[in-house]
KERO-862447 format. One line per 3 residues: number of its first residue (from 1); their letters; for each residue x, y, z of C-alpha. Coordinates in pm, whole numbers, plus 50000, padded with zeros to 5 digits. Example, Ala and Ser with C-alpha at 12.3 -4.5 7.8 and 13.67 -1.06 7.14 Angstrom:
1> as> 51230:49550:50780 | 51367:49894:50714
END
This chain:
1> msk> 54907:25560:10840 | 54613:25376:10678 | 54400:25542:10414
4> ltm> 54100:25541:10649 | 54296:25704:10933 | 54439:25967:10697
7> tta> 54094:26049:10561 | 53950:26073:10911 | 54236:26293:11028
10> lal> 54200:26532:10734 | 53826:26562:10778 | 53863:26599:11151
13> sla> 54108:26886:11114 | 53835:27087:10942 | 53581:27007:11211
16> iaw> 53824:27091:11490 | 53934:27413:11321 | 53570:27518:11287
19> sat> 53501:27429:11650 | 53805:27620:11779 | 53716:27924:11566
22> aqe> 53361:27918:11695 | 53486:27912:12053 | 53720:28205:11992
25> tgs> 53449:28404:11816 | 53201:28336:12093 | 53445:28456:12356
28> ett> 53519:28791:12189 | 53382:29107:12351 | 53381:29467:12237
31> dte> 53555:29752:12413 | 53246:29980:12381 | 53098:30052:12723
34> aap> 52726:29996:12757 | 52516:30304:12841 | 52400:30312:13202
37> ved> 52045:30193:13250 | 51836:30344:13522 | 51593:30140:13725
40> aap> 51719:29814:13577 | 51493:29516:13630 | 51602:29280:13905
43> vae> 51828:28998:13786 | 51654:28664:13775 | 51789:28400:14009
46> aep> 52024:28153:13839 | 51878:27812:13781 | 52037:27536:13990
49> eae> 52314:27345:13813 | 52213:27016:13659 | 52333:26701:13828
52> pve> 52645:26563:13655 | 52567:26273:13423 | 52755:25949:13473
55> ldl> 52939:25876:13150 | 53021:25537:13006 | 53087:25394:12663
58> dtv> 52713:25346:12602 | 52631:25710:12670 | 52454:25852:12363
61> vat> 52612:26176:12240 | 52406:26226:11924 | 52127:26066:11720
64> vng> 52123:26095:11341 | 51801:25990:11170 | 51747:25735:11447
67> tei> 52106:25608:11453 | 52270:25650:11793 | 52630:25768:11830
70> tlg> 52785:25680:12167 | 53095:25771:12363 | 53223:25429:12261
73> hva> 53218:25539:11898 | 53396:25861:11995 | 53665:25674:12190
76> air> 53720:25426:11907 | 53772:25694:11642 | 53991:25894:11880
79> drl> 54225:25595:11922 | 54283:25592:11545 | 54389:25954:11521
82> pqq> 54750:26066:11473 | 54924:26167:11795 | 54913:26540:11719
85> yrq> 54532:26536:11719 | 54506:26330:12039 | 54703:26601:12220
88> lpt> 54435:26864:12154 | 54225:26991:12449 | 53937:26757:12529
91> evl> 53666:27016:12466 | 53801:27084:12116 | 53877:26721:12033
94> yeg> 53541:26593:12158 | 53337:26842:11954 | 53540:26768:11642
97> lvd> 53500:26391:11684 | 53125:26408:11737 | 53087:26633:11432
100> qli> 53297:26390:11234 | 53083:26092:11338 | 52762:26282:11256
103> dqt> 52896:26369:10911 | 53011:26011:10852 | 52669:25878:10955
106> lla> 52491:26113:10714 | 52728:26021:10430 | 52704:25650:10509
109> dqa> 52322:25661:10517 | 52320:25831:10181 | 52559:25574:10034
112> ege> 52353:25288:10172 | 52036:25443:10035 | 52198:25456:09692
115> gal> 52280:25084:09703 | 52645:25105:09805 | 52622:24776:09996
118> drr> 52555:24600:09666 | 52882:24724:09517 | 53174:24482:09513
121> rvr> 53425:24749:09620 | 53223:24832:09931 | 53151:24469:10020
124> vql> 53512:24351:10009 | 53637:24655:10200 | 53380:24599:10475
127> ene> 53470:24229:10487 | 53840:24312:10517 | 53770:24574:10784
130> rrg> 53564:24328:10988 | 53828:24059:10946 | 54104:24297:11058
133> vla> 53916:24419:11366 | 53837:24066:11483 | 54190:23946:11414
136> net> 54328:24232:11620 | 54110:24124:11911 | 54267:23777:11905
139> iae> 54614:23927:11874 | 54553:24152:12175 | 54437:23858:12388
142> vln> 54738:23648:12288 | 54988:23925:12358 | 54830:24017:12691
145> sav> 54876:23663:12819 | 55223:23617:12665 | 55407:23893:12850
148> tdd> 55432:23831:13225 | 55705:23912:13474 | 55790:23542:13503
151> aie> 55810:23503:13125 | 56035:23809:13096 | 56264:23683:13375
154> eay> 56288:23338:13216 | 56364:23484:12875 | 56627:23713:13027
157> eev> 56804:23417:13188 | 56797:23231:12858 | 56930:23526:12659
160> tsg> 57207:23618:12901 | 57319:23259:12956 | 57430:23247:12594
163> mtr> 57619:23575:12601 | 57997:23569:12566 | 58161:23745:12858
166> tte> 58518:23869:12836 | 58765:23944:13113 | 58784:24313:13204
169> fna> 59070:24478:13389 | 59097:24751:13646 | 59450:24891:13641
172> shi> 59652:25191:13751 | 59971:25325:13596 | 60247:25575:13647
175> lve> 60359:25747:13327 | 60709:25894:13304 | 60931:26013:13021
178> see> 61218:25761:13033 | 61290:25397:13116 | 61533:25513:13385
181> ear> 61256:25705:13564 | 61026:25402:13533 | 61286:25182:13702
184> evi> 61326:25438:13978 | 60950:25417:14035 | 60965:25037:14056
187> tel> 61249:25061:14308 | 61045:25294:14526 | 60747:25058:14504
190> dgg> 60967:24764:14601 | 61074:24969:14900 | 60712:24998:15017
193> adf> 60597:25322:14854 | 60222:25358:14798 | 60136:25327:14429
196> aal> 59857:25587:14431 | 60065:25841:14623 | 60361:25785:14390
199> aqe> 60136:25829:14085 | 60011:26160:14220 | 60368:26270:14277
202> rst> 60546:26148:13962 | 60299:26048:13686 | 60274:26285:13390
205> gps> 59951:26127:13264 | 59604:26274:13317 | 59518:25995:13561
208> gpn> 59803:26097:13794 | 59594:26316:14026 | 59355:26021:14059
211> ggn> 59633:25791:14180 | 59689:25662:13827 | 59362:25467:13824
214> lgw> 59234:25396:13472 | 58907:25232:13574 | 58765:24928:13395
217> fgp> 58854:24837:13037 | 58839:24533:12815 | 59089:24356:12590
220> gqm> 59200:24573:12297 | 59085:24901:12445 | 59438:25013:12528
223> vpe> 59738:25044:12296 | 59884:24698:12219 | 60197:24721:12437
226> fda> 59998:24837:12739 | 59723:24580:12675 | 59974:24293:12659
229> avq> 60143:24403:12981 | 59812:24418:13169 | 59699:24075:13050
232> ale> 60031:23922:13160 | 59992:24041:13520 | 59835:23870:13819
235> vgg> 59604:24077:14038 | 59823:24294:14261 | 60125:24257:14032
238> vse> 60340:24543:13903 | 60485:24537:13553 | 60835:24601:13427
241> pvq> 60870:24933:13240 | 60637:24936:12936 | 60710:25166:12646
244> tqf> 60427:25310:12434 | 60385:25615:12214 | 60296:25811:12528
247> gwh> 60613:25734:12722 | 60711:25474:12983 | 60454:25310:13210
250> vvl> 60465:25118:13534 | 60139:24925:13556 | 59954:24785:13859
253> lne> 59668:24538:13801 | 59409:24611:14069 | 59146:24349:13990
256> trl> 58969:24161:13711 | 58609:24064:13642 | 58389:23917:13372
259> spl> 58219:24181:13160 | 57883:24262:13326 | 57557:24138:13181
262> ppi> 57315:24402:13054 | 57052:24486:13317 | 56711:24336:13252
265> eqv> 56552:24679:13198 | 56798:24746:12914 | 56693:24439:12717
268> rpe> 56330:24435:12834 | 56187:24589:12511 | 56365:24329:12296
271> iiq> 56249:24048:12524 | 55887:24167:12511 | 55904:24188:12132
274> qln> 56045:23835:12117 | 55777:23697:12352 | 55506:23865:12148
277> qea> 55639:23727:11820 | 55674:23375:11958 | 55329:23378:12119
280> lqg> 55156:23513:11809 | 55334:23276:11575 | 55250:22986:11805
283> eid> 54882:23085:11805 | 54876:23116:11425 | 55052:22780:11381
286> slr> 54801:22616:11616 | 54505:22767:11434 | 54641:22661:11097
289> ega> 54691:22303:11218 | 54330:22282:11334 | 54176:22451:11031
292> eie> 54065:22323:10691 | 54251:22550:10452 | 54213:22501:10079
295> rve> 54445:22736:09898 | 54403:22761:09524 | 54737:22785:09350
298> ldv> 54712:23047:09079 | 54969:23159:08827 | 54932:23533:08878
301> peg> 55128:23729:08614 | 55343:24023:08721 | 55130:24337:08749
304> ald> 54801:24147:08729 | 54679:24287:09061 | 54729:24640:08929
307> tld> 54483:24580:08646 | 54198:24452:08866 | 53915:24705:08895
310> lta> 53710:24686:09214 | 53454:24924:09068 | 53364:24672:08798
313> e> 53052:24470:08883
END
């Protein structure tokens, strides 16, 4: 958070706290019943409600010694607040922001009247602030034009075309306790038994009730003996008995595929960041090429910047 934003937020918290307290105090009522009044005067008719005012950024919300404060000023300072302040109710936030701008205007007028604009510290800070605001406008324009659906799609194709895709396997297995039982399973399969039904009947593994299906997995995700057996099979092939630490397996390779590419929405934030960086760097490079830049090479000793005093005139 910048120093200016922090200062604004701290000052605003006082204004908002005062505004909220005032609202609570104004809404309090006593429990004491009013004494009945005989022959009370007739109640005056309520005045008709004023027509709602159309608001825009040029709407004046306050005038301080002739200086106008507009909704545009309110919106701009609101955008610089920390998130926790922006979540406050509008009626509280608005009053606090207007009070803050009034106080800032009074303080700024006093500083200007005391010759603050002639001080080096004030001048360079105002110059840097102006430079930063204008630079941000250019940045916003560049980034707005850089990120389009077509640009994102093109970048996605470029990124994914260079991705390495591995073969993934979808396999089923029947797990039994001995090699003899595994060979009995293979004999039954050779005789036309259904693999899934046989897995439900004989497999001791947790995938048995699901017909032995293990779903999709990539190279190295299974124990080495099982992994090697799967990679040696053709689609639709059944392995010889495979021994692992879990027992004896009979493996069926259902199908293979290349590992899927990440969906575009998954990599969209990274693509947008890349497009923004490339567009901004391209704009800066172009501006530098067309500009006359004379950079004075100085031998600045370590810590020299710490000793410079902006208050010195």
